[in-house]
C-alpha positions in Angstrom: 64.2 133.2 75.1 62.6 131.9 78.0 60.3 134.7 79.8 60.6 134.8 84.2 57.4 136.5 85.9 57.4 139.4 88.2 57.7 137.1 90.5 61.6 135.5 89.9 63.5 138.2 92.0 61.4 136.9 95.0 62.8 133.0 94.9 60.6 131.2 92.7 61.2 129.4 90.2 61.0 130.9 86.5 58.7 129.7 83.8 59.5 129.0 80.7 57.9 128.9 77.1 59.1 125.4 76.5 58.5 122.3 78.7 62.0 120.6 79.9 62.6 117.5 78.7 61.0 114.2 81.2 63.5 113.0 83.5 63.4 109.5 85.3 63.7 111.2 89.3 63.5 114.8 90.6 66.3 117.0 90.8 66.6 118.2 94.4 66.6 122.2 95.0 68.6 122.5 98.0 70.4 126.0 98.7 74.6 126.3 98.9 74.5 127.0 102.2 73.0 123.6 103.3 75.5 121.6 104.4 73.6 118.9 105.6 73.0 118.3 101.5 74.3 114.5 100.0 74.3 113.7 96.4 71.3 112.3 95.6 71.7 108.9 95.8 72.0 106.2 93.0 69.6 104.3 91.3 69.6 100.6 92.9 71.2 98.8 89.8 73.6 101.7 89.2 74.9 101.7 92.9 75.3 97.6 92.4 77.3 98.0 89.0 79.8 100.8 90.7 80.5 98.8 93.7 81.1 95.4 92.3 83.7 97.2 90.5 84.9 99.6 92.7 85.1 96.4 95.2 87.5 94.6 93.0 89.7 97.5 92.7 89.9 98.8 96.4 90.8 94.9 97.2 93.7 94.5 94.8 95.2 98.0 95.9 94.3 97.0 99.5 96.1 93.8 99.5 98.9 95.6 97.7 99.7 98.3 100.4 99.3 95.3 103.1 102.0 93.8 101.4 104.1 96.7 101.0 103.3 98.2 104.5 104.0 94.8 105.7 107.6 94.9 104.1 108.8 97.8 106.3 108.7 95.7 109.3 110.5 92.7 108.1 113.8 93.0 108.5 113.8 93.8 112.3 114.2 90.6 113.1 116.3 88.9 110.6 119.2 92.3 110.5 121.5 90.1 112.8 121.0 87.2 110.3 122.3 89.9 107.5 124.8 91.1 109.3 126.9 88.2 109.7 126.0 86.7 105.7 126.8 89.8 104.2 130.1 90.6 106.4 128.3 94.1 107.6 128.4 96.1 110.8 124.9 96.6 112.8 125.6 100.2 111.7 125.8 99.3 108.1 122.8 97.3 108.4 120.4 99.6 109.7 121.2 101.3 106.3 118.6 98.8 104.7 116.1 100.7 106.6 117.5 104.2 106.9 117.8 103.8 102.9 114.2 103.3 103.0 112.9 105.7 105.1 115.0 108.2 102.8 113.4 107.1 99.7 110.3 107.3 101.2 110.9 111.0 102.2 111.9 111.7 99.1 109.1 110.4 96.9 106.2 110.5 99.4 105.6 114.2 98.9 105.8 113.9 95.1 103.0 111.2 95.5 100.1 113.9 95.4 101.5 115.6 92.3 101.9 112.2 90.6 98.7 110.6 91.7 96.7 114.1 90.3 98.8 114.3 87.3 98.4 110.8 85.7 95.6 107.6 85.8 95.1 105.3 89.1 96.1 102.8 86.5 99.5 103.9 85.6 100.5 105.1 89.0 99.3 102.0 90.4 101.1 99.7 87.9 104.3 102.0 87.7 104.5 101.7 91.6 103.9 97.9 91.9 106.2 97.5 88.7 109.2 99.1 91.2 108.4 97.8 94.4 108.5 94.0 92.3 111.5 95.0 90.7 113.2 95.8 94.0 111.7 92.6 95.7 113.5 90.7 92.7 117.1 92.6 93.8 117.3 92.4 97.2 116.3 88.6 97.0 118.8 87.7 95.0 121.7 90.2 96.6 125.2 89.0 96.9 126.3 92.1 98.2 124.8 94.5 100.9 125.5 97.0 97.8 122.8 95.3 95.9 120.5 94.5 99.2 120.3 98.4 99.4 119.6 98.7 96.0 116.5 96.5 96.8 115.1 98.2 99.5 115.4 101.7 97.7 113.3 100.3 94.7 110.4 98.9 97.4 110.7 102.2 99.2 109.6 104.1 96.0 106.8 101.9 95.5 105.4 102.2 98.9 105.5 106.0 98.9 103.2 106.2 96.2 100.8 103.4 96.9 99.2 104.4 100.1 98.4 107.8 99.4 96.9 106.3 96.1 94.8 103.9 98.2 93.6 106.5 100.5 93.2 109.0 97.5 91.0 106.5 95.7 89.2 105.7 98.4 88.2 109.4 99.0 87.1 109.4 95.1 85.1 106.5 94.8 83.2 105.8 98.6 80.3 107.3 99.6 80.1 109.6 102.5 78.1 107.5 104.2 80.2 104.4 104.0 83.7 107.0 104.4 84.1 105.2 107.8 84.0 101.5 106.7 86.5 102.7 104.3 89.0 104.2 107.0 88.5 100.6 108.6 89.4 98.7 105.7 92.8 101.1 105.4 93.1 101.0 109.0 93.1 97.5 109.0 96.2 97.6 106.4 98.0 100.2 108.3 97.6 98.5 111.7 97.8 94.7 110.9 100.6 94.5 108.7 103.5 96.3 111.2 102.2 94.6 113.7 102.4 91.1 111.7 105.4 91.8 109.9 107.9 90.4 113.0 105.9 87.4 112.7 105.8 86.6 109.4 109.7 87.5 109.3 110.1 85.2 112.1 108.3 82.3 110.5 110.4 82.7 107.3 113.2 82.7 108.9 112.8 79.8 111.0 112.3 77.6 107.3 114.5 79.7 105.1 117.4 82.4 104.8 116.2 86.1 104.8 116.9 86.6 101.2 113.0 84.4 101.2 111.6 87.9 103.0 111.5 89.4 99.9 111.1 86.7 97.6 108.1 85.4 98.8 106.5 88.6 98.3 107.6 88.9 94.9 104.4 87.1 93.7 102.2 88.7 95.3 103.4 92.3 93.8 103.4 91.0 90.4 99.6 89.3 90.7 98.7 93.0 92.0 100.5 94.3 89.1 98.0 92.1 86.4 95.2 92.7 88.0 95.5 96.9 88.4 96.9 96.5 84.6 92.9 95.0 83.8 90.8 96.9 86.7 92.4 100.4 87.3 90.5 103.0 85.5 93.0 104.6 82.8 91.4 108.1 82.4 93.2 111.0 84.0 92.0 112.8 87.2 90.3 116.5 86.6 92.7 118.9 85.4 95.6 116.2 85.1 96.6 117.5 82.0 97.3 120.9 83.0 99.8 119.8 85.7 102.9 120.9 85.0 106.0 119.5 87.3 108.0 122.3 89.0 111.6 121.3 89.2 113.1 123.5 91.7 110.3 122.1 94.1 111.2 118.7 93.4 114.9 119.7 94.2 113.8 121.4 97.2 111.7 118.8 98.6 113.9 115.8 97.7 116.6 117.6 100.0 114.4 118.9 102.4 112.8 115.9 103.5 115.2 113.5 102.6 118.1 115.5 104.8 115.3 116.5 107.6 114.9 111.9 107.4 118.6 111.7 107.5 119.6 113.9 110.3 116.8 112.4 112.6 117.8 109.2 112.5 121.4 110.2 112.9 121.5 111.8 116.0 120.8 108.1 117.8 124.2 107.3 116.2 127.3 105.7 117.7 129.8 108.2 115.9 130.6 111.6 116.8 128.5 112.4 113.7 125.3 110.6 114.3 125.8 107.1 113.1 128.1 107.5 110.2 126.4 111.0 108.7 128.9 113.7 107.1 128.2 116.4 109.2 126.7 116.5 112.6 123.3 115.7 112.2 122.6 118.8 113.9 123.8 120.3 111.2 122.0 118.2 108.7 119.1 119.0 110.5 119.1 123.1 110.2 120.1 123.3 106.9 117.4 121.0 105.9 114.6 122.8 107.7 115.8 126.2 106.0 115.5 124.2 102.6 111.7 123.2 103.5 110.9 126.7 104.5 112.3 127.6 101.3 110.0 125.1 99.5 106.7 126.0 101.5 107.4 129.4 100.2 107.8 128.1 96.7 104.8 126.1 97.2 102.3 129.4 98.8 103.5 131.3 95.0 102.8 128.3 92.9 99.5 128.1 94.6 99.0 131.3 92.7 100.1 131.3 89.3 100.4 127.7 88.3 100.3 124.0 90.0 102.2 123.3 93.2 104.3 120.5 93.5 102.9 119.9 97.2 99.1 122.1 97.5 99.2 123.2 101.2 96.2 124.4 101.2 95.0 121.0 102.8 96.7 122.5 105.8 94.1 125.6 106.1 91.3 122.7 107.6 91.4 122.3 110.9 90.2 118.7 111.1 92.9 117.9 108.5 95.8 119.2 110.6 94.4 117.7 113.9 94.0 114.1 112.1 97.8 114.7 110.7 99.1 115.0 114.4 97.2 112.6 116.3 97.9 109.8 113.0 101.2 110.4 113.1 101.9 109.9 116.9 99.9 106.8 116.9 101.9 105.6 114.0 105.1 106.7 114.9 104.6 104.5 118.3 103.3 101.5 116.4 105.9 101.3 113.8 108.8 102.0 116.4 107.1 99.6 118.5 107.0 97.0 116.1 111.3 97.6 115.1 112.1 98.0 118.6 110.4 95.1 120.2 111.9 92.2 118.4 115.3 93.7 119.1 114.7 94.2 122.8 112.8 90.4 122.8 115.7 89.0 121.0 118.7 90.7 122.2 117.5 91.9 125.9 115.4 88.8 127.0 117.3 86.2 124.4 113.7 84.9 122.8 114.1 83.2 119.3 113.1 84.8 116.4 110.5 82.7 116.3 108.9 83.1 120.0 109.4 86.9 119.3 107.0 86.6 116.3 104.5 84.5 118.6 104.4 87.1 120.9 103.6 90.1 118.7 101.2 87.7 117.0 98.6 88.5 119.0 98.6 92.1 118.6 98.4 92.0 114.5 95.2 89.8 115.0 93.6 92.3 117.3 94.3 95.1 114.8 92.8 93.5 112.2 89.5 92.5 113.8 89.3 95.9 115.9 89.9 98.1 112.8 86.7 97.3 110.8 84.5 97.6 113.8 85.9 100.9 114.6 85.0 101.9 111.1 81.3 100.7 111.3 80.9 102.8 114.4 82.6 105.5 112.4 79.6 105.9 110.2 77.2 106.0 113.1 79.0 108.0 116.1 81.2 111.2 116.0 84.6 110.7 116.1 85.3 112.5 119.8 83.4 109.0 121.0 86.1 106.7 120.0 88.9 108.7 119.6 88.7 110.4 123.5 88.7 106.4 125.0 91.3 105.5 122.6 93.9 108.3 123.5 93.5 107.6 127.4 94.4 103.7 126.6 96.9 104.9 124.1 98.6 107.0 126.5 98.3 104.2 129.3 100.0 101.7 126.9 103.1 103.9 126.3 103.4 104.5 130.3 103.8 100.5 130.0 106.4 100.7 127.6 108.7 102.8 130.1 108.6 99.6 132.4 110.4 97.2 130.2 114.0 96.3 131.2 115.5 92.5 131.1 113.6 91.2 133.6 110.5 91.9 132.5 108.3 88.7 131.1 107.5 88.1 127.6 103.9 88.1 128.9 103.7 91.5 129.7 105.3 92.3 126.6 102.6 90.7 124.9 99.8 92.5 126.7 101.4 95.7 126.3 101.9 95.1 122.5 98.3 94.1 122.6 96.8 97.2 123.8 99.0 99.0 121.7 97.0 97.5 118.4 93.9 97.2 119.8 93.6 101.1 120.5 95.5 102.8 117.4 91.9 102.2 115.0 90.1 104.0 117.7 92.5 107.0 116.6 93.3 106.4 113.0 90.3 105.3 111.7 87.6 108.0 112.4 90.7 110.5 112.2 91.5 109.7 109.1 88.0 109.9 107.5 87.0 113.0 109.1 89.9 114.6 108.4 90.1 113.7 104.5 86.6 114.5 104.3 86.9 117.9 105.3 89.1 118.5 102.0 87.6 119.8 98.3 87.7 116.7 96.3 90.3 118.0 94.3 92.6 118.3 96.9 92.4 114.5 98.0 95.3 113.6 96.7 97.3 116.1 98.4 96.3 115.5 101.6 96.8 111.8 101.3 100.7 112.8 100.6 101.0 115.6 103.1 99.3 112.9 106.0 102.0 110.2 104.8 104.9 112.4 104.7 104.4 113.0 108.0 104.2 110.2 109.3 
């Protein structure tokens, strides 16, 4: 047995009778309250090997997420062509977007549990397989029912992939490079919606709306095959102990799905709001009550079992602030990427191709700015980047209120350019700060919660 000397109580290292085995590097002794402590750096050889493997995996996931998010905004320009080809009304055609959102609202809250329960390989391959199947069904759809089914399958894959990418980034990337990693994610979530109308306009200028889905199918299949080979198959820590709570899943489906359906129905033309079976305000109220029950259920499960959505992520103020700011920023970006094409085509009389070209510079600027802001986020505090970005963001929203039937395309271009350019200053530093404030075992739930609110 080791023998301690009389000074062990004063904080000195205890002596032992037998020498410890030799080690290749000194082990740092750090107080547990030292918040500036970082894990010892790996040796250059090991770090380079890990970086190469991580780089391949992350790049495949980034490309996949780019395609999936791009897919969200492809249909905005194509709705008139779909209405004419499938003989449906505008309210029916809008269900291709509403159904997508409803499915996302159901699947995304469950992604935290799925990612914490299964390996990255199983989750990634499963999500890409479902998305690819949806792209095939939608691309070959003879009727609107098949198109809607394809969109639902696409949304199921999309709702899981985005939280998976953020969780994987937080698990693999060293703390000193989180800003650059978030910049890469920011490039995807900023550039993909901005490029959606442009890509859609280009495809529609040379083909039918079917190719909006068929063109992304090969990329989805390639990502699936590469992920099957490269993604790690090991379960996350504690994954085998996770148990699905069926009641939570039902409450989540009714609560989040009903809330999105009710809110999206408020702008409908009918007396019940866009064809909802009941008054949308009743739907929103009932969904809110169900969500209150859902929250109570999760708080109870956090004490005794595995929660379906771990709400302890919201005890971190940086994370709550990140969720609020990123949700507002993404709401404006996604909303403008959907509404601006409708505005330019129906109000200004521009063609689909002209609309895409007007919005193209914004997508390019967002793609260029995100990595730059990511590098800056590793060097400066978030407030240095977020405050100027928020001021410009507010100015851009004010410019949107000035649009009317006489607005010039150049003014639309410049406004969208400002919106796309300042989004990285809000999202990139805030995502790194928010997710970085959580313990590692909550990364998947934090990513899921952030995406759910957005």
